[in-house]
KOLLODREN-108767 format. One line per field, with one value per residue (C-alpha): residue in one letter; y, z, x. Coordinates in Angstrom, 1 decimal. Each point is the difference from the previous one (the first is absolute). Example, Ala and Ser with C-alpha at 12.3 -4.5 7.8 and 13.67 -1.06 7.14 Angstrom:
REM residues 2
residu: (A	S)
north: (-4.5	3.4)
up: (7.8	-0.7)
east: (12.3	1.4)
This chain:
REM residues 299
residu: (M	I	F	A	D	P	K	M	P	H	S	D	K	E	G	L	I	R	A	F	A	G	A	I	A	D	L	K	E	Y	I	P	G	P	D	M	G	T	S	E	L	A	M	G	W	I	K	D	E	I	G	R	A	V	G	L	P	R	E	I	G	G	I	P	L	D	E	I	G	A	T	G	F	G	L	V	A	A	I	D	V	A	R	E	Q	I	G	L	S	L	T	G	A	R	V	V	V	Q	G	F	G	S	V	G	Q	H	A	A	R	F	L	A	E	K	G	A	V	L	V	G	A	S	D	T	S	G	T	I	A	D	R	D	G	L	D	L	A	A	F	L	A	L	K	A	E	G	P	A	L	I	D	H	P	R	V	R	K	L	G	T	D	A	V	I	D	I	P	C	D	I	W	I	P	A	A	R	P	D	V	I	H	A	G	N	V	G	R	L	Q	T	R	I	V	A	E	G	A	N	I	P	L	S	A	E	A	E	Q	T	L	A	T	R	G	V	L	V	L	P	D	F	H	R	Q	C	G	R	R	D	L	C	R	D	R	I	S	R	W	D	R	G	G	S	P	C	V	Y	R	R	E	D	P	R	Q	H	Q	G	R	S	R	R	S	A	A	R	R	C	V	T	T	H	C	G	D	I	A	S	H	R	A	G	A	P	G	D	A	D	A	A	L	G	C	A	A	W	V	N	C	T	G)
north: (-19.7	-2.4	0.4	-1.4	1.0	1.4	-1.1	-3.6	-2.6	0.0	-3.5	0.8	3.2	-1.9	-2.6	2.5	2.1	-3.0	-1.1	3.5	-0.3	-3.3	1.6	2.7	-2.2	0.2	3.8	0.6	3.8	0.2	0.7	0.1	2.5	0.5	2.2	0.2	-3.1	-1.5	0.3	-0.8	-3.5	-0.5	1.0	-2.6	-2.7	1.2	0.0	-3.5	-1.1	1.7	1.4	3.7	2.8	3.3	1.4	-3.2	-0.4	1.4	-3.5	-1.2	3.1	2.0	3.7	0.2	2.5	0.2	0.2	2.9	1.6	0.3	1.0	2.5	1.5	0.4	1.6	2.5	0.8	1.0	2.0	1.9	1.1	0.7	2.2	2.3	0.7	1.4	1.7	-2.5	-0.6	-3.5	1.5	0.0	-1.3	-1.9	-3.6	-2.4	-3.7	-2.1	-3.6	-0.3	-3.1	-0.5	2.9	2.4	-0.6	0.5	3.1	1.5	-0.8	1.5	3.1	0.4	-0.1	3.0	1.9	-0.9	-0.7	-3.0	1.3	-2.9	-3.7	-2.9	-3.7	-2.5	0.5	3.8	3.4	1.8	3.8	2.8	3.5	0.5	-3.1	-3.7	-1.9	-1.7	-2.1	-1.4	-1.0	-1.6	-2.1	-0.8	-1.2	-2.0	-2.0	-0.7	2.0	2.5	3.8	0.6	-2.4	2.8	1.3	3.8	1.0	1.6	-2.9	0.4	-2.2	-1.4	2.4	3.1	0.0	1.8	3.0	0.8	3.4	-0.4	1.0	-3.5	-2.7	-3.5	-2.8	-3.1	-2.8	-1.2	1.2	2.3	1.7	3.5	0.5	2.5	-0.5	0.9	1.9	3.3	-1.0	0.0	3.1	-0.2	1.5	-3.2	-3.5	-2.5	-3.3	-2.7	-2.7	-1.3	2.2	1.4	2.9	-0.2	1.9	2.4	0.6	0.8	2.5	1.6	0.5	1.4	2.5	1.0	0.4	-3.1	-1.6	-3.8	-2.3	-3.0	-3.5	-1.4	2.5	0.1	-3.8	-0.2	0.2	-3.8	-0.5	1.9	-2.5	-3.0	1.4	0.3	-3.6	-1.3	1.9	-1.8	-3.3	1.0	0.8	-3.4	1.4	-2.0	0.8	2.4	1.1	3.7	2.1	2.0	3.3	-1.1	-0.2	3.2	1.9	-1.4	0.7	3.5	1.2	-1.8	0.7	3.7	0.4	-2.0	1.6	3.5	-0.9	-1.4	2.9	2.8	-1.6	-1.8	1.1	2.9	-2.6	-2.9	-1.8	-0.3	-2.0	-2.7	0.3	-0.7	0.1	1.7	-2.1	-1.1	-1.0	-2.1	-1.8	-0.6	-1.2	-2.7	-1.5	-2.1	-0.9	0.4	-2.8	1.2	-2.2	1.8	-1.1)
up: (6.7	0.6	3.2	-0.4	-0.4	-3.5	0.1	0.7	-2.2	-3.6	0.2	3.2	-1.5	-3.2	2.1	2.1	-2.9	-2.0	3.1	0.2	-3.6	0.7	2.9	-2.2	-3.1	0.4	0.4	-3.7	0.3	2.0	-2.5	1.9	-0.8	1.5	3.0	2.9	0.2	-3.2	-3.6	-3.6	0.6	2.9	-2.2	-2.5	2.7	0.7	-3.7	-0.2	2.9	-0.8	-3.5	0.9	1.2	-1.1	0.1	-1.6	-1.3	-3.5	-1.2	0.3	-1.4	3.1	0.7	2.2	2.5	2.2	-3.0	-1.6	3.3	-0.4	3.6	0.1	-3.3	1.2	3.1	-1.9	-2.3	3.1	1.4	-3.3	0.2	3.8	-0.2	-2.4	2.8	2.3	-2.6	0.3	-2.9	-0.3	-1.4	3.1	2.3	2.9	0.4	2.9	-0.4	3.0	-1.2	-3.0	-1.5	-3.3	0.6	1.5	-2.5	-3.0	1.5	0.6	-3.5	-1.7	2.2	-0.9	-3.7	0.7	1.7	3.6	2.3	2.4	3.3	2.3	-0.1	2.3	0.1	2.8	0.5	0.7	-1.6	-2.4	-0.6	-1.9	-0.2	-3.3	-1.5	0.0	-3.0	-0.9	-2.8	2.3	2.6	-2.5	-1.2	3.6	0.8	-3.2	1.2	3.4	2.6	2.4	-0.6	2.8	-1.6	-2.4	1.2	-0.7	1.7	3.3	1.9	2.6	1.9	-1.7	1.8	-0.9	-3.5	1.7	0.9	-3.4	-1.3	-3.5	-2.3	-0.7	2.6	-1.2	2.4	-2.1	2.5	2.8	1.5	3.1	-0.6	0.9	3.0	2.7	1.7	-2.9	-2.5	1.4	-1.2	-3.7	-1.9	-3.4	-2.3	-1.5	1.5	-2.8	1.5	-1.9	2.6	1.3	2.8	1.0	1.9	2.8	-0.4	2.8	-1.8	-3.2	1.7	1.7	-3.3	-1.6	2.8	-0.7	-3.7	-1.1	-3.0	0.6	-3.0	1.3	-0.6	-1.8	-2.8	-1.0	0.1	-2.8	-2.3	0.1	0.2	-3.2	-1.9	1.7	-0.9	-3.6	0.1	1.5	-2.5	-2.7	1.5	0.3	-3.7	-0.8	-0.8	0.3	2.2	-1.6	0.8	0.8	-1.1	2.9	-1.4	-0.7	3.6	1.0	-2.8	0.8	3.7	-0.4	-1.7	2.4	3.2	-0.6	-0.8	3.0	2.3	-1.0	1.0	3.3	0.9	-1.0	1.5	3.1	1.3	2.0	2.2	1.1	1.6	-3.4	-1.3	2.5	-0.2	-3.7	-3.1	-3.3	-2.5	-2.2	3.0	1.3	-3.4	0.0	3.6	-1.0	-2.6	2.1	3.5	1.0	1.7	2.9	1.5	3.2	3.3)
east: (-15.6	2.8	1.9	3.4	3.7	0.4	3.6	-0.7	1.6	-1.2	-1.4	-2.0	-1.4	-1.1	-1.7	-1.8	-1.2	-1.1	-2.0	-1.5	-1.0	-1.8	-1.9	-1.4	-0.7	-3.8	0.0	-0.4	-0.2	3.2	2.9	3.3	2.8	3.5	0.5	2.5	2.1	-1.3	1.1	-0.9	1.5	-2.4	-2.9	1.2	-0.3	-3.6	-0.9	1.4	-2.2	-3.4	0.3	-0.3	2.3	1.3	3.6	1.3	3.5	0.7	1.0	-3.6	-1.6	-0.4	0.7	3.2	-1.4	3.0	2.4	-1.7	-0.8	-3.7	-0.8	2.9	-1.1	-3.6	1.3	2.1	-3.0	-2.0	2.9	0.4	-3.6	0.0	3.1	-1.9	-2.5	2.7	2.2	2.9	2.3	1.4	3.2	2.3	-2.7	1.6	-1.3	0.3	-1.0	-0.7	0.2	2.3	-1.7	-1.8	-2.4	2.5	2.8	-2.3	-1.6	3.4	1.1	-3.1	0.2	3.7	-1.0	-2.2	2.9	-0.5	2.9	0.2	1.4	-0.9	-1.0	-0.3	-0.3	0.0	3.7	-0.2	-0.2	2.3	-0.1	1.6	-1.4	1.6	-1.5	0.8	1.4	-3.2	1.5	2.6	-2.6	-2.3	2.9	1.0	-3.6	-0.2	3.0	-1.6	2.0	-1.5	0.1	2.4	2.5	0.9	3.4	-0.5	-3.2	-1.2	-1.5	-2.7	-2.4	-3.1	-2.4	2.1	-1.7	-2.9	2.1	1.5	-1.3	-1.5	-2.8	-1.4	0.1	-0.9	-0.8	0.4	0.5	-2.3	-3.3	-0.1	3.3	-1.3	-2.2	-0.9	3.3	2.3	-2.1	1.4	3.5	-1.0	1.3	-1.6	-2.6	-1.4	-0.4	-0.6	-1.1	1.8	-0.7	-3.3	-1.3	3.4	-1.6	-2.5	-3.3	1.2	3.3	-1.8	-2.3	3.0	1.8	-3.1	-0.3	3.7	-0.8	2.0	-1.6	-0.6	-0.6	-1.8	1.2	-3.1	0.1	3.6	0.3	-2.5	3.0	0.4	-3.7	-0.5	2.2	-1.6	-3.5	1.1	1.2	-3.2	-2.1	2.0	-0.9	-3.6	0.0	1.5	3.4	3.1	3.0	2.5	3.5	0.1	2.9	1.5	-1.3	-3.6	-1.3	1.8	-1.7	-3.4	0.5	1.3	-3.2	-2.5	1.9	0.4	-3.7	-1.1	2.6	-1.1	-3.6	1.1	2.3	-2.4	-3.1	1.2	3.4	-1.5	-1.8	2.2	-3.0	-1.7	2.9	-0.7	-3.8	-0.1	2.2	-0.9	-1.9	2.8	2.1	-2.9	-0.1	3.7	0.0	-2.4	2.2	2.3	1.0	3.6	1.9	2.1	2.6	1.1	1.5)
């Protein structure tokens, strides 16, 4: 874990991450991958320093995890299985995304492709909401240019914390840890919570939601979307394969098959017992979790 301001000057971030790479050079089984506050470019710096990393830029043969939305795609695969357990159709399903970054944006996009409707979203600037549905394409374009969500001129604008109160069918925390806890879990009005961030709910909040009949998809499992791709890359290295440039559709096809199969096992086996999620993951998730260590750069 790197504790720093993710918005620090580019040259300072590069120096810090290269120093981190040097510090882990002798940990040969530690294979870094991008996470909060880091990117494919940062993984390129690490690869340059120690010769190993996943989530590298496309230009040097890597799989552009953020560009293709690997984590968001894995999350949606898990949601697609989970919703079957409660009889929820994705067509017309109302979605709220807390944290409209690389995970949240792609999750919203993939869910929209399946017919879901984004009714609320937030970033560090605040929350936007529309019960009839937000113009997802417009907000994706806005974020690509850099501005905050609330900079869009024609939306209902609320405080950042208001994202918790928006009624929906699928609520996706995709930002920081510890967003939902005993003090605010009662405000959630949803049927599924799909954890797109690391540990966004406290254990007590998860138990409370389970008691209410809300299906919670744990963070470790749905994040295996990006780990699947990295595990595939590492297995290629182990077999002596050379780096290759993936077409955009290839990892998505690979991931769709494996994630749905793994997600189905997790949902049908474990989702009735939230505590078991934290006590131990299914076998394939254990294997995937072992393939890389994710580099967070957080303040």
